[in-house]
C-alpha positions, 0 to 999 in steps of 0.5 A: 500500500502506498501512503502520502505523508504530510507534516507541518510545523506545530504552532509556536515552535521556538528557534531553539526547538527548531534547531533541536529538530534538525539535530534529531533529523541529522541522526535519524534514518527511516526504518526502510529507506527503500520504501520512500518513493519521494521525500520532499520539504516545502520551500517555505520551511514549514513542512513536507511530503513523502510517498511511502510504500509498505505493507506495515503501517507501523513503519510509518508510525515508527518513522514519524514518532521522534518528530511529533514534538515539532510536527503534526503528521497526516497519513493518507492511504493511496491508490494508483489513479487508474486503479482508483478511477476503475473502482469509482467507475464500478461504484457509479455503475452500482449506483445506476443499477439501484432503483 
């Protein structure tokens, strides 16, 4: 399963706390770096995005846990757009069959 992971800087993070987050990040590495298809930071410095593929969502929880004091995370399960479009088409066909 693929997941889109987003994070944003929590409100009121001090300069000192931001420095600490960078120190922690410098010592951190993902449990399975090969599962990261994209790992992007926002150019405004307030967050970022990752696309992670794993069959075990606890990997994502482990990877985000050290950073929760500074960032708020959102994790979204995703499908390839062609697969999702096919499923949505099936859903519409079902709705049309119901009278």
